C-alpha positions in Angstrom: 12.5 87.4 -55.7 12.3 84.4 -53.5 14.6 84.4 -50.4 17.2 81.7 -50.3 16.4 79.1 -47.6 18.8 78.4 -44.8 21.5 75.9 -45.5 23.5 74.0 -42.9 27.3 74.3 -42.7 28.9 71.0 -41.9 30.2 70.5 -38.4 33.9 69.5 -38.7 35.2 69.7 -35.2 34.6 66.7 -32.9 32.2 67.0 -30.0 30.7 70.2 -31.4 27.0 71.1 -31.4 24.8 73.8 -32.7 22.7 75.9 -30.2 19.6 78.0 -30.9 19.9 81.6 -29.7 16.3 82.6 -29.9 15.4 86.3 -30.0 12.9 87.7 -27.5 9.3 88.0 -28.4 5.8 87.2 -27.3 3.9 84.1 -28.4 2.4 85.7 -31.5 5.6 87.3 -32.9 7.5 85.6 -35.7 10.1 83.1 -34.5 13.7 84.3 -35.1 16.9 82.8 -33.9 20.5 82.4 -34.8 22.1 78.9 -35.0 25.7 78.9 -33.6 28.2 76.1 -33.2 30.0 75.5 -29.9 32.3 72.8 -28.5 30.1 70.9 -26.1 32.6 71.0 -23.2 32.8 74.9 -23.3 29.2 75.5 -24.4 27.3 78.3 -22.7 24.4 77.4 -20.4 21.5 76.0 -22.4 18.2 74.2 -22.0 17.2 71.2 -24.2 13.7 70.8 -25.6 12.0 67.4 -25.6 8.9 67.2 -27.8 7.1 65.0 -30.3 8.0 65.8 -33.9 4.8 65.5 -35.8 4.4 65.1 -39.6 6.2 66.7 -42.5 2.8 67.9 -43.8 2.3 70.2 -40.9 5.2 72.7 -40.9 5.8 76.3 -40.1 8.4 78.8 -41.3 10.9 80.5 -39.0 13.8 82.8 -39.6 17.2 81.2 -38.9 20.3 83.3 -39.3 18.2 85.7 -41.4 16.9 83.0 -43.8 13.7 81.0 -43.9 13.7 77.5 -42.4 10.8 75.1 -42.1 10.1 73.1 -38.9 7.4 70.9 -37.5 4.4 72.5 -35.9 5.2 71.0 -32.5 8.7 72.5 -32.2 7.5 75.8 -33.7 4.9 76.0 -30.8 7.6 75.1 -28.3 10.0 77.8 -29.5 7.2 80.4 -29.6 6.3 79.5 -26.0 9.7 79.1 -24.4 11.4 82.3 -25.7 11.7 85.1 -23.2 9.9 88.4 -23.8 12.9 90.6 -23.1 16.1 88.6 -23.6 17.8 85.9 -25.7 17.3 82.3 -24.6 19.8 79.5 -25.5 18.1 76.2 -26.4 18.9 72.9 -28.1 16.4 70.9 -30.2 17.4 68.0 -32.3 15.3 68.8 -35.4 17.1 72.1 -35.9 20.4 71.6 -34.2 21.2 68.5 -36.2 21.1 68.5 -40.0 18.5 65.8 -40.5 19.3 65.5 -44.2 22.9 64.4 -43.5 23.0 60.8 -42.2 26.7 61.0 -41.3 26.2 64.1 -39.2 23.1 62.6 -37.7 24.9 59.5 -36.6 27.8 61.5 -35.0 25.4 63.9 -33.2 23.3 61.0 -31.9 26.4 59.9 -30.0 26.6 63.3 -28.3 22.9 63.4 -27.3 23.4 61.7 -23.9 26.0 64.4 -23.1 23.7 67.1 -24.4 20.7 66.2 -22.3 22.8 65.5 -19.2 24.7 68.8 -19.6 21.6 71.0 -20.2 20.6 73.1 -17.2 17.1 71.9 -17.6 15.0 69.8 -20.1 11.9 71.6 -21.2 9.2 69.0 -22.2 6.8 70.6 -24.7 3.4 68.8 -24.8 1.6 71.3 -27.1 -1.1 73.9 -26.8 -3.6 73.7 -24.0 -6.4 72.9 -26.5 -5.7 70.5 -29.3 -8.3 69.4 -31.9 -7.0 65.8 -31.8 -5.9 65.2 -28.2 -8.4 67.5 -26.4 -7.9 70.2 -23.7 -5.5 70.1 -20.7 -7.1 72.1 -17.8 -5.1 74.7 -15.9 -5.4 72.7 -12.7 -3.8 69.5 -14.0 -0.8 69.9 -11.8 -3.0 70.1 -8.7 -4.7 66.9 -9.7 -1.3 65.1 -9.9 -0.1 66.5 -6.5 -3.4 65.5 -4.9 -3.1 62.0 -6.4 0.4 61.7 -4.9 -0.8 62.6 -1.5 -3.5 59.9 -1.7 -1.0 57.1 -2.6 0.5 55.2 0.3 4.2 55.6 0.7 6.4 52.7 -0.1 9.9 51.9 -1.2 9.9 50.9 -4.9 12.9 48.6 -4.4 11.3 46.7 -1.4 9.3 43.9 -3.0 7.8 42.6 0.2 6.5 45.9 1.3 5.0 46.5 -2.2 3.3 43.1 -2.1 1.8 43.7 1.4 0.5 47.2 0.5 -0.9 45.9 -2.8 -2.9 43.3 -0.9 -4.0 45.7 1.7 -5.4 48.3 -0.7 -6.6 46.0 -3.4 -10.3 46.3 -2.4 -10.2 49.5 -0.3 -8.8 52.1 -2.7 -12.0 54.0 -2.9 -10.3 57.3 -2.5 -8.4 56.7 -5.7 -11.6 56.0 -7.7 -13.2 58.6 -9.9 -16.1 59.4 -7.5 -13.7 60.8 -5.0 -11.0 62.3 -7.2 -11.3 64.0 -10.6 -8.8 62.2 -12.8 -10.1 63.8 -16.0 -7.2 66.5 -16.2 -4.7 63.7 -15.9 -6.4 61.7 -18.7 -6.3 64.7 -21.0 -2.6 65.2 -20.3 -1.7 61.6 -20.9 -3.3 61.6 -24.4 -0.5 63.7 -25.6 1.8 61.7 -28.0 5.0 62.7 -26.3 4.6 60.0 -23.7 4.9 57.3 -26.4 8.0 58.5 -28.1 11.1 56.3 -27.4 13.6 59.1 -27.7 12.0 60.9 -24.7 13.2 58.1 -22.4 16.8 59.1 -22.7 15.9 62.8 -22.7 14.3 62.8 -19.3 16.4 60.0 -17.7 19.6 61.9 -18.3 18.2 65.4 -17.3 19.4 67.3 -14.2 15.8 68.6 -14.1 12.9 68.0 -16.4 9.6 69.9 -16.4 6.5 69.4 -18.6 4.8 72.4 -20.2 1.4 72.8 -21.9 0.4 76.1 -23.4 -1.7 78.3 -21.2 0.7 78.2 -18.2 0.4 74.5 -17.2 3.8 73.4 -15.6 4.4 69.9 -14.1 7.5 68.5 -12.5 8.5 65.3 -14.3 9.2 63.5 -11.1 5.7 64.3 -9.8 3.9 62.6 -12.6 6.6 59.8 -12.8 6.1 58.9 -9.1 2.3 59.0 -9.4 2.3 56.7 -12.4 4.9 54.3 -10.9 3.0 54.2 -7.6 -0.4 53.5 -9.2 1.0 50.9 -11.5 3.0 49.2 -8.8 0.0 49.0 -6.5 -2.3 47.9 -9.3 -4.4 51.0 -9.3 -3.8 51.9 -12.9 -5.9 49.0 -14.3 -8.8 50.4 -16.3 -11.2 48.0 -14.5 -10.1 49.3 -11.1 -9.9 53.0 -11.9 -13.1 54.0 -13.6 -12.9 57.5 -15.0 -16.3 59.2 -14.9 -16.5 62.1 -17.3 -19.1 62.2 -20.0 -17.5 65.4 -21.4 -14.4 63.7 -22.7 -14.8 63.3 -26.4 -12.2 61.0 -28.0 -11.7 57.7 -29.8 -11.3 56.1 -26.5 -15.0 56.1 -26.1 -15.3 53.6 -28.9 -14.1 51.0 -26.5 -17.1 51.5 -24.3 -19.7 49.0 -25.4 -22.4 50.8 -23.4 -24.0 54.2 -23.6 -23.4 55.3 -20.0 -21.0 57.9 -18.8 -18.3 55.5 -17.7 -15.5 55.5 -20.2 -12.5 53.2 -19.7 -9.4 54.8 -21.2 -7.1 52.2 -22.5 -4.4 54.7 -23.6 -4.2 55.9 -20.0 -3.4 52.4 -18.8 -0.7 52.1 -21.4 0.7 55.5 -20.8 0.9 54.8 -17.0 3.2 51.9 -17.9 5.3 54.0 -20.3 5.9 56.6 -17.6 6.7 54.0 -15.0 9.2 52.5 -17.5 10.8 55.8 -18.0 11.1 56.3 -14.2 12.7 52.9 -13.8 15.2 53.7 -16.4 16.0 56.9 -14.6 16.5 55.2 -11.3 18.6 52.2 -12.5 20.4 53.6 -15.6 23.8 53.6 -13.8 23.6 49.8 -13.3 21.6 48.7 -16.4 22.7 47.3 -19.8 21.5 48.2 -23.3 19.4 45.0 -23.3 17.7 46.2 -20.1 16.8 49.4 -21.9 15.4 47.5 -24.8 13.3 45.3 -22.6 12.0 48.2 -20.5 11.0 50.4 -23.4 9.4 47.8 -25.7 6.1 49.6 -25.8 7.4 53.0 -27.0 7.0 54.1 -30.6 9.7 55.1 -33.1 9.2 56.8 -36.5 12.5 55.3 -37.6 12.7 51.7 -36.5 16.5 52.0 -36.2 15.9 54.2 -33.2 14.7 51.2 -31.2 18.4 50.9 -30.7 19.9 54.3 -31.3 17.6 56.2 -29.0 18.8 54.0 -26.0 22.6 54.1 -26.6 23.1 56.7 -23.8 21.3 54.5 -21.2 23.5 51.3 -21.1 26.0 51.9 -18.3 27.4 48.4 -18.6 28.1 45.9 -21.3 28.7 46.3 -25.0 27.2 48.9 -27.3 27.1 49.8 -31.0 27.7 53.1 -33.0 24.7 54.7 -34.6 24.7 54.4 -38.4 21.7 55.9 -40.3 23.2 54.7 -43.6 22.6 51.1 -42.5 19.2 49.3 -43.1 16.8 48.4 -40.3 17.7 44.7 -40.6 21.4 45.5 -40.5 21.1 47.6 -37.3 19.1 44.9 -35.6 21.6 42.3 -36.6 24.7 44.4 -35.5 22.9 45.1 -32.2 22.2 41.4 -31.6 25.8 40.3 -32.4 27.1 42.9 -30.1 24.8 41.9 -27.2 25.1 38.1 -27.7 28.7 37.6 -28.8 30.6 40.6 -27.4 28.4 40.6 -24.3 28.6 36.7 -24.1 25.0 36.7 -23.0 21.8 34.9 -24.1 19.5 37.4 -22.5 18.6 39.0 -25.8 17.4 35.7 -27.2 14.4 36.0 -24.9 13.2 38.8 -27.2 13.7 36.7 -30.4 12.3 36.2 -32.9 9.8 38.8 -31.7 7.4 39.4 -28.8 4.2 40.1 -30.9 1.1 38.6 -29.4 -0.2 38.1 -32.9 0.7 39.2 -36.4 -0.8 42.5 -37.3 -1.9 43.0 -40.9 0.2 46.2 -41.1 3.4 44.9 -39.6 5.1 41.6 -40.4 8.5 40.3 -39.1 11.4 41.4 -41.3 12.1 38.5 -43.6 15.8 38.8 -43.8 16.5 38.5 -40.1 17.8 35.3 -38.6 15.4 34.0 -36.0 17.8 34.6 -33.2 17.9 38.3 -34.0 14.8 40.0 -32.5 12.7 42.3 -34.6 12.6 45.2 -32.2 9.5 46.7 -33.9 7.4 43.8 -32.6 8.0 43.9 -28.8 4.6 43.6 -27.1 4.8 40.9 -24.5 6.9 40.7 -21.3 9.8 38.3 -21.2 10.8 35.7 -18.5 14.5 36.8 -18.5 15.4 39.0 -15.6 16.7 42.6 -15.7 20.4 42.9 -14.9 19.6 45.3 -12.0 17.7 42.5 -10.2 18.8 39.1 -9.0 18.6 36.5 -11.8 15.3 34.5 -11.6 16.2 31.3 -13.3 19.3 29.2 -14.1 18.0 26.7 -16.7 21.4 26.7 -18.4 23.4 26.4 -15.2 25.7 29.0 -13.6 28.4 28.9 -16.3 29.1 31.2 -19.2 27.5 30.6 -22.6 29.6 29.0 -25.3 28.8 31.0 -28.5 30.0 31.8 -31.9 28.6 33.3 -35.1 29.2 32.1 -38.6 31.3 34.1 -41.1 28.3 35.4 -42.9 26.7 36.3 -39.5 23.6 34.3 -40.2 24.1 31.3 -37.9 24.5 31.3 -34.1 26.3 28.3 -32.7 25.3 27.5 -29.1 26.3 24.8 -26.6 23.4 23.1 -25.0 21.1 20.1 -24.7 17.9 19.1 -26.6 15.8 17.4 -24.1 12.0 17.4 -24.7 9.1 18.2 -27.1 5.6 19.5 -26.6 2.9 16.8 -26.7 -0.3 18.7 -26.2 -1.4 22.4 -25.8 -4.1 24.3 -24.1 -5.9 27.2 -25.8 -3.9 30.4 -25.1 -5.6 33.4 -23.6 -4.8 35.6 -26.6 -6.6 33.2 -28.9 -9.7 33.4 -26.7 -9.5 37.2 -26.7 -9.4 37.3 -30.5 -12.3 34.9 -30.7 -14.3 37.2 -28.4 -13.2 40.5 -30.1 -11.7 39.9 -33.5 -11.1 43.6 -34.2 -8.4 43.6 -31.5 -6.1 42.0 -34.0 -5.8 45.4 -35.7 -4.4 47.2 -32.6 -2.1 45.8 -29.9 -3.1 48.7 -27.7 -6.6 47.4 -27.2 -5.8 44.0 -25.8 -7.7 44.9 -22.7 -11.4 43.9 -22.9 -13.7 46.7 -21.6 -16.3 44.2 -20.4 -15.6 42.9 -16.9 -18.0 40.0 -17.3 -16.5 38.8 -20.5 -13.0 39.1 -19.1 -14.0 37.0 -16.2 -15.6 34.3 -18.3 -12.6 34.2 -20.6 -10.2 34.0 -17.6 -12.1 31.0 -16.3 -12.2 29.3 -19.7 -8.4 29.8 -19.9 -7.8 28.2 -16.5 -10.1 25.3 -17.3 -8.4 24.7 -20.7 -5.0 24.5 -19.0 -6.3 22.3 -16.2 -7.9 19.8 -18.5 -4.8 19.8 -20.7 -2.7 19.0 -17.6 -4.9 16.4 -15.9 -7.5 15.3 -18.5 -10.4 16.4 -16.4 -11.4 19.4 -14.3 -11.8 17.5 -10.9 -9.3 18.1 -8.2 -9.6 14.7 -6.6 -6.7 12.2 -6.6 -4.0 14.6 -7.7 -0.6 14.2 -6.2 0.8 17.2 -4.4 3.9 17.3 -6.7 1.7 17.6 -9.8 -0.5 20.2 -8.1 2.6 22.3 -7.2 4.1 21.9 -10.6 0.8 23.1 -12.3 0.6 26.1 -9.9 4.1 27.1 -10.6 3.7 26.7 -14.4 0.5 28.8 -14.5 2.5 31.8 -13.3 5.8 30.9 -14.9 7.3 30.4 -11.5 7.1 34.0 -10.4 4.8 36.4 -8.6 3.5 39.7 -10.0 6.7 41.4 -8.9 8.9 38.9 -10.7 10.1 37.1 -7.5 10.3 33.3 -7.3 7.2 31.8 -5.7 7.3 30.8 -2.1 5.6 27.6 -1.0 2.7 29.7 0.5 2.2 31.4 -2.8 2.2 28.1 -4.7 -0.6 26.9 -2.4 -2.5 30.2 -2.8 -2.4 29.8 -6.6 -3.8 26.3 -6.4 -6.6 27.4 -4.0 -7.4 30.4 -6.3 -7.7 28.1 -9.4 -9.9 25.7 -7.5 -12.1 28.5 -6.4 -12.4 29.9 -9.9 -13.1 26.5 -11.4 -15.6 25.6 -8.7 -19.4 25.7 -8.9 -19.5 29.5 -8.2 -17.0 30.1 -11.0 -18.9 32.8 -12.9 -18.0 35.7 -10.6 -17.2 39.1 -11.8 -14.6 41.1 -9.8 -17.3 42.8 -7.6 -18.5 39.3 -6.5 -14.9 38.3 -5.9 -14.4 41.4 -3.8 -17.5 40.7 -1.6 -17.1 36.9 -1.5 -17.1 35.4 2.0 -14.3 33.1 0.7 -11.9 36.1 0.6 -8.9 34.1 -0.5 -5.6 35.6 0.5 -4.0 37.6 -2.2 -6.8 37.1 -4.7 -5.9 40.2 -6.8 -2.2 39.7 -6.7 -2.6 36.1 -7.5 -4.5 37.0 -10.6 -1.8 39.5 -11.6 0.8 36.8 -11.1 -1.0 34.4 -13.4 -1.4 36.9 -16.2 2.0 38.7 -16.0 4.0 36.4 -18.3 1.4 34.0 -19.8 -0.4 36.4 -22.1 2.3 35.7 -24.7 2.5 32.0 -24.1 0.4 28.8 -24.1 0.3 26.0 -21.6 1.6 22.6 -22.7 2.4 19.1 -21.5 5.7 17.8 -22.8 6.5 14.3 -24.1 8.2 13.6 -20.7 5.1 14.8 -18.8 6.5 18.2 -17.7 4.2 21.2 -17.6 5.3 24.3 -19.5 4.4 27.7 -21.0 5.8 27.9 -24.5 5.6 30.5 -27.3 2.2 31.0 -28.9 3.3 29.6 -32.3 4.9 26.4 -30.9 3.7 23.2 -32.5 4.1 19.5 -32.3 7.6 18.5 -33.5 9.3 21.4 -31.9 12.1 20.7 -29.5 12.8 22.2 -26.1 16.4 22.9 -25.3 18.6 24.5 -22.6 21.6 26.5 -23.6 24.7 26.7 -21.4 24.6 29.9 -19.5 21.0 30.7 -20.5 18.6 31.9 -17.9 15.5 30.2 -19.4 14.9 27.2 -21.8 14.0 27.8 -25.5 11.8 26.2 -28.0 13.5 25.5 -31.4 12.2 24.0 -34.6 14.3 21.6 -36.8 14.9 22.8 -40.3 15.7 19.3 -41.6 19.3 20.3 -42.5 20.9 20.0 -39.0 20.0 23.6 -37.9 17.1 25.0 -36.0 14.9 28.1 -36.1 14.3 29.8 -32.8 10.7 29.9 -31.7 11.2 31.6 -28.4 11.9 31.4 -24.7 9.8 29.1 -22.5 9.1 28.0 -19.0 9.3 24.2 -18.3 8.7 23.2 -14.7 11.4 21.1 -13.3 14.3 22.3 -15.4 14.5 26.0 -14.5 17.4 25.7 -12.1 19.9 23.7 -14.2 18.4 20.2 -13.4 18.6 19.0 -17.0 22.3 19.9 -17.3 23.0 18.3 -13.9 21.3 15.1 -14.9 23.2 15.0 -18.2 26.5 15.5 -16.4 25.7 12.7 -13.9 24.9 10.4 -16.8 28.0 11.4 -18.7 26.0 12.8 -21.6 28.0 15.2 -23.7 26.5 18.6 -24.6 25.9 19.3 -28.2 26.2 22.3 -30.6 22.8 23.7 -31.4 22.9 25.9 -34.5 20.2 28.6 -34.8 19.5 30.2 -38.2 
């Protein structure tokens, strides 16, 4: 006779959770535990497990309260590993402690998860078995690799932008100790292939933890802060770039090798570059979460993955210390969640910052994922967040004031489809340069199928494309590629526009940096333009800040294209901008926006933009001086 499967009993008391009391055993013993409810405030000491779920097709059976229960392979492996050999251990894991089949309970328990992870004595991060048929093997000395890498990094204050800039310049061409020939990075590469690092839920799980530790089967243990500081340091100092950190290891067998056009032993691991950024983002959330808003969280975690798109919002609800929020509701559709989130952030928060994410931040449309059709254009599709935005994080000083220093004047229609904004329509694009992304897709069309591979593995091709991009913008701006007879005001405006007015650390450009950008562009477009990075490093020209200047030029422009407006201004506008679009500033907005007339008195939002000469409120000041009234701009 078949044994009756375990069935959940509904949780009726508020702020009550279930806890796993797992029986002792060794790793090969059957997994047995009891599931017991407890008020959160009086719960016994427990540890919370953070892991990657896996698929429903790969499940294992355990015994829960004497009855069979199916769970994903990953959690099964974690419970097998974490149980004590001689005593009961109290744990919390979402897949078991929350009835996933009950959307009402799931919504209420999600609200408690920030308290659960912050109250746990420790967060146990389970990355899986030491040897995995898909993700490879993690060596036992991985922790030593990380600790040695930390010792090799120069010390710096992550909140001191000037110090970071100086150290980045100093080590840009002398970081030989951090190259593969002097340090074996292969164990770290194997670790970072694990899918846990891409899961959006883990951001909250480690950011709120009193202590977090990573585990891999076979006895590998790593302190979260060690790997977080290593990744943050390497990314901040520019050492994570695949073309600066070559990983020599012909033994590594993975799909990453498909990116290597050659047959040599040098493999450039694109996922490592991406994962460094993800870990750095998690570390930043952990540092600044007491001062950040929910929009900050969305902007910071845009590259993480969610199985359920609604979790692009719900997984971050515990991280917004300031500003409005929403309640999780797993009975609502994805579009409804995104719309509620946007109304809360824009109307209740009285802020236009979220509009910098709208309608999406996809570099190009993927065949698999298209924008949700029923979303208003001012509501971002949070599944399609792949490019950085110009708007500043709340935890940093605001970079621009295109809409002045006042508060936005906003309202939403009764059907919640139309957003009414106060602002000024002031210009239109007149001509465009070829965007860098378009050149990339011309060179390597298959990149359209995967946003993760937007880094070209060929240094020579990267350099040629970079120069083509600079030349296209230069010729669009000036009608030729000669530097003679250009007014200094036009030169400075072009230099600012090519980096969207900021350096690679998102600080406003100084006059010295503006001059450096112009010299750099002139050098790249000169007779010796076809230089790869090795030539650039050894060049007798040795322009100041050559590497950091390149990073400044590329930081915000990958998702934009250079334009000249009808009034002669230089700008960087959304990739899908076209002739006939309008450029506007909205009262209280940090940056301008490109909108498209619908023909019925409303506009669709195309996206944020940089327009040189109006980024500090100049347009509104001029309108006020002329007595021009502001108008209502309706976005649909």
